[in-house]
A tleap script that builds the chain and sets N, CA, C and O, in Angstrom:
source leaprc.protein.ff14SB
mol = sequence {
  NMET ILE LEU ALA ASP GLY GLY ARG ILE ARG
  PHE GLY TYR GLY VAL THR VAL ASN SER ILE
  SER PRO SER ALA PHE THR ARG MET THR GLU
  ASP LEU ARG GLU TYR THR GLU GLU ASP LEU
  LYS ARG ARG SER PRO LYS TRP VAL ALA PRO
  VAL ALA THR TRP LEU VAL SER GLU ASP SER
  ARG GLU VAL THR GLY ARG ALA LEU VAL VAL
  ALA THR PRO ALA PHE ARG THR SER LEU CASN
}
set mol.1.N position { -3.912 11.193 22.056 }
set mol.1.CA position { -2.542 11.101 22.472 }
set mol.1.C position { -1.730 10.502 21.320 }
set mol.1.O position { -2.129 9.493 20.740 }
set mol.2.N position { -0.601 11.117 20.992 }
set mol.2.CA position { 0.288 10.621 19.947 }
set mol.2.C position { 1.589 10.169 20.604 }
set mol.2.O position { 2.183 10.908 21.388 }
set mol.3.N position { 2.025 8.964 20.283 }
set mol.3.CA position { 3.264 8.424 20.839 }
set mol.3.C position { 4.227 8.100 19.712 }
set mol.3.O position { 3.808 7.635 18.652 }
set mol.4.N position { 5.499 8.338 19.927 }
set mol.4.CA position { 6.528 7.919 18.965 }
set mol.4.C position { 7.100 6.602 19.460 }
set mol.4.O position { 7.493 6.489 20.621 }
set mol.5.N position { 7.148 5.621 18.597 }
set mol.5.CA position { 7.614 4.288 18.986 }
set mol.5.C position { 8.601 3.804 17.932 }
set mol.5.O position { 8.202 3.162 16.961 }
set mol.6.N position { 9.875 4.104 18.111 }
set mol.6.CA position { 10.876 3.645 17.157 }
set mol.6.C position { 10.651 4.180 15.755 }
set mol.6.O position { 10.863 3.454 14.784 }
set mol.7.N position { 10.233 5.417 15.623 }
set mol.7.CA position { 9.979 5.996 14.308 }
set mol.7.C position { 8.571 5.747 13.803 }
set mol.7.O position { 8.193 6.260 12.750 }
set mol.8.N position { 7.793 4.971 14.534 }
set mol.8.CA position { 6.419 4.720 14.137 }
set mol.8.C position { 5.506 5.670 14.894 }
set mol.8.O position { 5.815 6.071 16.016 }
set mol.9.N position { 4.406 6.023 14.299 }
set mol.9.CA position { 3.443 6.914 14.938 }
set mol.9.C position { 2.286 6.073 15.446 }
set mol.9.O position { 1.725 5.260 14.712 }
set mol.10.N position { 1.938 6.273 16.692 }
set mol.10.CA position { 0.791 5.575 17.261 }
set mol.10.C position { -0.141 6.610 17.873 }
set mol.10.O position { 0.277 7.458 18.661 }
set mol.11.N position { -1.389 6.525 17.501 }
set mol.11.CA position { -2.416 7.356 18.101 }
set mol.11.C position { -3.116 6.512 19.154 }
set mol.11.O position { -3.101 5.284 19.068 }
set mol.12.N position { -3.716 7.135 20.124 }
set mol.12.CA position { -4.450 6.383 21.141 }
set mol.12.C position { -5.603 5.617 20.517 }
set mol.12.O position { -5.956 5.853 19.361 }
set mol.13.N position { -6.178 4.724 21.255 }
set mol.13.CA position { -7.365 3.979 20.848 }
set mol.13.C position { -7.115 3.008 19.706 }
set mol.13.O position { -8.055 2.688 18.980 }
set mol.14.N position { -5.901 2.527 19.514 }
set mol.14.CA position { -5.624 1.520 18.501 }
set mol.14.C position { -5.611 2.023 17.068 }
set mol.14.O position { -5.703 1.221 16.139 }
set mol.15.N position { -5.498 3.330 16.863 }
set mol.15.CA position { -5.470 3.889 15.517 }
set mol.15.C position { -4.051 3.798 14.969 }
set mol.15.O position { -3.098 4.172 15.652 }
set mol.16.N position { -3.906 3.306 13.747 }
set mol.16.CA position { -2.609 3.274 13.077 }
set mol.16.C position { -2.705 4.100 11.803 }
set mol.16.O position { -3.798 4.324 11.283 }
set mol.17.N position { -1.561 4.551 11.300 }
set mol.17.CA position { -1.527 5.393 10.110 }
set mol.17.C position { -0.571 4.776 9.105 }
set mol.17.O position { 0.621 4.639 9.380 }
set mol.18.N position { -1.087 4.403 7.940 }
set mol.18.CA position { -0.299 3.829 6.856 }
set mol.18.C position { -0.807 4.401 5.546 }
set mol.18.O position { -1.858 5.040 5.505 }
set mol.19.N position { -0.065 4.171 4.484 }
set mol.19.CA position { -0.533 4.595 3.158 }
set mol.19.C position { -0.220 3.498 2.145 }
set mol.19.O position { 0.666 2.668 2.346 }
set mol.20.N position { -0.974 3.525 1.059 }
set mol.20.CA position { -0.749 2.600 -0.046 }
set mol.20.C position { -0.315 3.431 -1.246 }
set mol.20.O position { -0.967 4.412 -1.605 }
set mol.21.N position { 0.786 3.028 -1.857 }
set mol.21.CA position { 1.287 3.683 -3.057 }
set mol.21.C position { 1.149 2.694 -4.221 }
set mol.21.O position { 2.065 1.919 -4.496 }
set mol.22.N position { 0.003 2.727 -4.896 }
set mol.22.CA position { -0.219 1.753 -5.962 }
set mol.22.C position { 0.508 2.130 -7.243 }
set mol.22.O position { 0.668 3.310 -7.555 }
set mol.23.N position { 0.936 1.139 -7.964 }
set mol.23.CA position { 1.516 1.343 -9.288 }
set mol.23.C position { 0.665 0.535 -10.260 }
set mol.23.O position { 1.144 -0.398 -10.905 }
set mol.24.N position { -0.599 0.913 -10.349 }
set mol.24.CA position { -1.563 0.156 -11.143 }
set mol.24.C position { -1.888 0.882 -12.443 }
set mol.24.O position { -1.823 2.108 -12.528 }
set mol.25.N position { -2.233 0.102 -13.435 }
set mol.25.CA position { -2.691 0.647 -14.709 }
set mol.25.C position { -4.154 1.039 -14.543 }
set mol.25.O position { -4.991 0.216 -14.173 }
set mol.26.N position { -4.446 2.296 -14.820 }
set mol.26.CA position { -5.822 2.788 -14.750 }
set mol.26.C position { -6.063 3.704 -15.944 }
set mol.26.O position { -5.151 3.956 -16.732 }
set mol.27.N position { -7.277 4.196 -16.078 }
set mol.27.CA position { -7.564 5.138 -17.169 }
set mol.27.C position { -6.680 6.385 -17.068 }
set mol.27.O position { -6.345 6.997 -18.082 }
set mol.28.N position { -6.314 6.749 -15.863 }
set mol.28.CA position { -5.483 7.941 -15.672 }
set mol.28.C position { -4.055 7.722 -16.184 }
set mol.28.O position { -3.390 8.685 -16.565 }
set mol.29.N position { -3.573 6.476 -16.200 }
set mol.29.CA position { -2.195 6.205 -16.612 }
set mol.29.C position { -2.079 5.596 -18.009 }
set mol.29.O position { -0.969 5.366 -18.489 }
set mol.30.N position { -3.208 5.333 -18.666 }
set mol.30.CA position { -3.152 4.602 -19.937 }
set mol.30.C position { -2.432 5.351 -21.062 }
set mol.30.O position { -1.915 4.713 -21.979 }
set mol.31.N position { -2.386 6.654 -21.017 }
set mol.31.CA position { -1.728 7.425 -22.083 }
set mol.31.C position { -0.282 7.815 -21.760 }
set mol.31.O position { 0.338 8.556 -22.523 }
set mol.32.N position { 0.255 7.333 -20.657 }
set mol.32.CA position { 1.608 7.710 -20.280 }
set mol.32.C position { 2.672 7.050 -21.156 }
set mol.32.O position { 3.702 7.656 -21.451 }
set mol.33.N position { 2.422 5.809 -21.570 }
set mol.33.CA position { 3.368 5.101 -22.426 }
set mol.33.C position { 2.671 3.884 -23.004 }
set mol.33.O position { 1.515 3.609 -22.684 }
set mol.34.N position { 3.370 3.163 -23.848 }
set mol.34.CA position { 2.852 1.909 -24.391 }
set mol.34.C position { 3.021 0.806 -23.355 }
set mol.34.O position { 4.086 0.683 -22.751 }
set mol.35.N position { 1.994 0.014 -23.148 }
set mol.35.CA position { 2.036 -1.079 -22.192 }
set mol.35.C position { 1.885 -2.404 -22.929 }
set mol.35.O position { 1.035 -2.538 -23.809 }
set mol.36.N position { 2.707 -3.376 -22.571 }
set mol.36.CA position { 2.566 -4.715 -23.121 }
set mol.36.C position { 1.465 -5.438 -22.344 }
set mol.36.O position { 1.025 -4.970 -21.295 }
set mol.37.N position { 1.033 -6.567 -22.864 }
set mol.37.CA position { 0.035 -7.361 -22.147 }
set mol.37.C position { 0.572 -7.784 -20.774 }
set mol.37.O position { -0.174 -7.812 -19.794 }
set mol.38.N position { 1.865 -8.113 -20.709 }
set mol.38.CA position { 2.472 -8.483 -19.429 }
set mol.38.C position { 2.446 -7.312 -18.451 }
set mol.38.O position { 2.162 -7.499 -17.268 }
set mol.39.N position { 2.744 -6.097 -18.941 }
set mol.39.CA position { 2.661 -4.898 -18.094 }
set mol.39.C position { 1.257 -4.744 -17.519 }
set mol.39.O position { 1.085 -4.475 -16.330 }
set mol.40.N position { 0.261 -4.917 -18.378 }
set mol.40.CA position { -1.119 -4.747 -17.939 }
set mol.40.C position { -1.498 -5.765 -16.867 }
set mol.40.O position { -2.215 -5.438 -15.921 }
set mol.41.N position { -1.022 -6.985 -17.013 }
set mol.41.CA position { -1.302 -8.012 -16.007 }
set mol.41.C position { -0.604 -7.692 -14.687 }
set mol.41.O position { -1.203 -7.816 -13.618 }
set mol.42.N position { 0.667 -7.280 -14.762 }
set mol.42.CA position { 1.440 -7.000 -13.555 }
set mol.42.C position { 0.951 -5.743 -12.835 }
set mol.42.O position { 1.090 -5.638 -11.616 }
set mol.43.N position { 0.389 -4.806 -13.563 }
set mol.43.CA position { -0.060 -3.536 -12.974 }
set mol.43.C position { -1.573 -3.478 -12.794 }
set mol.43.O position { -2.161 -2.397 -12.759 }
set mol.44.N position { -2.185 -4.625 -12.683 }
set mol.44.CA position { -3.627 -4.685 -12.494 }
set mol.44.C position { -4.018 -4.119 -11.127 }
set mol.44.O position { -3.353 -4.397 -10.128 }
set mol.45.N position { -5.090 -3.331 -11.079 }
set mol.45.CA position { -5.559 -2.830 -9.781 }
set mol.45.C position { -5.961 -3.950 -8.815 }
set mol.45.O position { -6.091 -3.716 -7.613 }
set mol.46.N position { -6.158 -5.165 -9.340 }
set mol.46.CA position { -6.568 -6.266 -8.459 }
set mol.46.C position { -5.502 -6.595 -7.408 }
set mol.46.O position { -5.813 -7.238 -6.406 }
set mol.47.N position { -4.264 -6.171 -7.617 }
set mol.47.CA position { -3.206 -6.437 -6.637 }
set mol.47.C position { -3.274 -5.468 -5.452 }
set mol.47.O position { -2.699 -5.740 -4.398 }
set mol.48.N position { -3.964 -4.355 -5.619 }
set mol.48.CA position { -4.042 -3.346 -4.558 }
set mol.48.C position { -5.100 -3.721 -3.508 }
set mol.48.O position { -4.891 -3.508 -2.314 }
set mol.49.N position { -6.213 -4.268 -3.946 }
set mol.49.CA position { -7.321 -4.582 -3.037 }
set mol.49.C position { -6.924 -5.506 -1.890 }
set mol.49.O position { -7.318 -5.238 -0.756 }
set mol.50.N position { -6.158 -6.590 -2.121 }
set mol.50.CA position { -5.784 -7.440 -0.982 }
set mol.50.C position { -4.928 -6.714 0.059 }
set mol.50.O position { -5.029 -6.993 1.254 }
set mol.51.N position { -4.093 -5.788 -0.395 }
set mol.51.CA position { -3.260 -5.025 0.553 }
set mol.51.C position { -4.148 -4.105 1.382 }
set mol.51.O position { -3.967 -3.995 2.595 }
set mol.52.N position { -5.102 -3.447 0.737 }
set mol.52.CA position { -6.030 -2.573 1.461 }
set mol.52.C position { -6.860 -3.379 2.458 }
set mol.52.O position { -7.090 -2.936 3.583 }
set mol.53.N position { -7.303 -4.548 2.044 }
set mol.53.CA position { -8.084 -5.413 2.931 }
set mol.53.C position { -7.247 -5.858 4.130 }
set mol.53.O position { -7.735 -5.870 5.260 }
set mol.54.N position { -5.997 -6.220 3.887 }
set mol.54.CA position { -5.108 -6.624 4.975 }
set mol.54.C position { -4.887 -5.483 5.957 }
set mol.54.O position { -4.857 -5.702 7.168 }
set mol.55.N position { -4.731 -4.256 5.439 }
set mol.55.CA position { -4.483 -3.108 6.325 }
set mol.55.C position { -5.630 -2.854 7.294 }
set mol.55.O position { -5.399 -2.357 8.396 }
set mol.56.N position { -6.852 -3.181 6.912 }
set mol.56.CA position { -7.982 -2.946 7.817 }
set mol.56.C position { -8.292 -4.173 8.673 }
set mol.56.O position { -9.248 -4.162 9.450 }
set mol.57.N position { -7.497 -5.220 8.538 }
set mol.57.CA position { -7.715 -6.435 9.319 }
set mol.57.C position { -6.936 -6.393 10.629 }
set mol.57.O position { -6.042 -5.566 10.808 }
set mol.58.N position { -7.283 -7.284 11.526 }
set mol.58.CA position { -6.565 -7.420 12.795 }
set mol.58.C position { -5.120 -7.868 12.589 }
set mol.58.O position { -4.262 -7.593 13.428 }
set mol.59.N position { -4.844 -8.558 11.478 }
set mol.59.CA position { -3.484 -9.044 11.210 }
set mol.59.C position { -2.462 -7.913 11.082 }
set mol.59.O position { -1.269 -8.133 11.287 }
set mol.60.N position { -2.916 -6.721 10.748 }
set mol.60.CA position { -1.985 -5.598 10.554 }
set mol.60.C position { -1.984 -4.618 11.723 }
set mol.60.O position { -1.465 -3.510 11.592 }
set mol.61.N position { -2.544 -4.996 12.840 }
set mol.61.CA position { -2.695 -4.051 13.954 }
set mol.61.C position { -1.379 -3.494 14.483 }
set mol.61.O position { -1.374 -2.427 15.098 }
set mol.62.N position { -0.274 -4.177 14.265 }
set mol.62.CA position { 1.027 -3.687 14.726 }
set mol.62.C position { 1.775 -2.902 13.651 }
set mol.62.O position { 2.886 -2.429 13.891 }
set mol.63.N position { 1.179 -2.761 12.477 }
set mol.63.CA position { 1.821 -2.043 11.374 }
set mol.63.C position { 1.334 -0.602 11.392 }
set mol.63.O position { 0.133 -0.345 11.313 }
set mol.64.N position { 2.268 0.336 11.496 }
set mol.64.CA position { 1.894 1.748 11.475 }
set mol.64.C position { 3.073 2.569 10.972 }
set mol.64.O position { 4.227 2.171 11.129 }
set mol.65.N position { 2.782 3.704 10.372 }
set mol.65.CA position { 3.823 4.589 9.870 }
set mol.65.C position { 4.512 4.064 8.628 }
set mol.65.O position { 5.676 4.389 8.390 }
set mol.66.N position { 3.825 3.259 7.827 }
set mol.66.CA position { 4.437 2.638 6.652 }
set mol.66.C position { 3.738 3.074 5.366 }
set mol.66.O position { 2.536 3.340 5.349 }
set mol.67.N position { 4.514 3.139 4.305 }
set mol.67.CA position { 3.981 3.331 2.956 }
set mol.67.C position { 4.154 2.000 2.238 }
set mol.67.O position { 5.278 1.536 2.053 }
set mol.68.N position { 3.063 1.393 1.839 }
set mol.68.CA position { 3.092 0.102 1.164 }
set mol.68.C position { 3.065 0.335 -0.341 }
set mol.68.O position { 2.094 0.877 -0.869 }
set mol.69.N position { 4.118 -0.070 -1.026 }
set mol.69.CA position { 4.242 0.117 -2.472 }
set mol.69.C position { 3.764 -1.161 -3.146 }
set mol.69.O position { 4.387 -2.214 -3.008 }
set mol.70.N position { 2.665 -1.066 -3.870 }
set mol.70.CA position { 2.063 -2.230 -4.523 }
set mol.70.C position { 2.251 -2.079 -6.025 }
set mol.70.O position { 1.686 -1.176 -6.642 }
set mol.71.N position { 3.051 -2.969 -6.612 }
set mol.71.CA position { 3.363 -2.834 -8.036 }
set mol.71.C position { 3.461 -4.176 -8.747 }
set mol.71.O position { 4.180 -4.262 -9.742 }
set mol.72.N position { 2.815 -5.178 -8.320 }
set mol.72.CA position { 2.740 -6.519 -8.918 }
set mol.72.C position { 2.078 -7.387 -7.870 }
set mol.72.O position { 1.547 -6.856 -6.895 }
set mol.73.N position { 2.088 -8.688 -8.029 }
set mol.73.CA position { 1.541 -9.512 -6.954 }
set mol.73.C position { 2.327 -9.382 -5.642 }
set mol.73.O position { 1.844 -9.821 -4.598 }
set mol.74.N position { 3.515 -8.794 -5.673 }
set mol.74.CA position { 4.311 -8.587 -4.460 }
set mol.74.C position { 4.257 -7.109 -4.082 }
set mol.74.O position { 3.906 -6.264 -4.905 }
set mol.75.N position { 4.603 -6.804 -2.841 }
set mol.75.CA position { 4.696 -5.403 -2.444 }
set mol.75.C position { 5.840 -5.219 -1.473 }
set mol.75.O position { 6.346 -6.185 -0.901 }
set mol.76.N position { 6.248 -3.967 -1.287 }
set mol.76.CA position { 7.316 -3.661 -0.341 }
set mol.76.C position { 6.854 -2.524 0.546 }
set mol.76.O position { 5.895 -1.822 0.226 }
set mol.77.N position { 7.535 -2.349 1.653 }
set mol.77.CA position { 7.175 -1.279 2.572 }
set mol.77.C position { 8.328 -0.323 2.745 }
set mol.77.O position { 9.488 -0.674 2.526 }
set mol.78.N position { 7.998 0.880 3.138 }
set mol.78.CA position { 9.037 1.844 3.497 }
set mol.78.C position { 9.539 1.482 4.881 }
set mol.78.O position { 8.798 0.915 5.684 }
set mol.79.N position { 10.767 1.801 5.160 }
set mol.79.CA position { 11.320 1.595 6.502 }
set mol.79.C position { 11.754 2.927 7.047 }
set mol.79.O position { 12.929 3.286 6.968 }
set mol.80.N position { 10.821 3.656 7.594 }
set mol.80.CA position { 11.059 5.016 8.079 }
set mol.80.C position { 12.368 5.161 8.758 }
set mol.80.O position { 12.707 6.251 9.219 }
savepdb mol mol.pdb
quit
């Protein structure tokens, strides 16, 4: 069963749907431009893992239908 709740999508059985949009430096992005040491620190993939861990935790059970943009130690969400 799919329910619409204020622009959010809810599936039955406690399933939520979200996405992570990382802005991390990886081997795939290393040739796109020159990066400073500060850029490399701010775009470390280590900032993405805590967001992914939070999304699978009970603390995020009310979060659904969001795109989480992770691009430094801080992140922002889409507001559908």
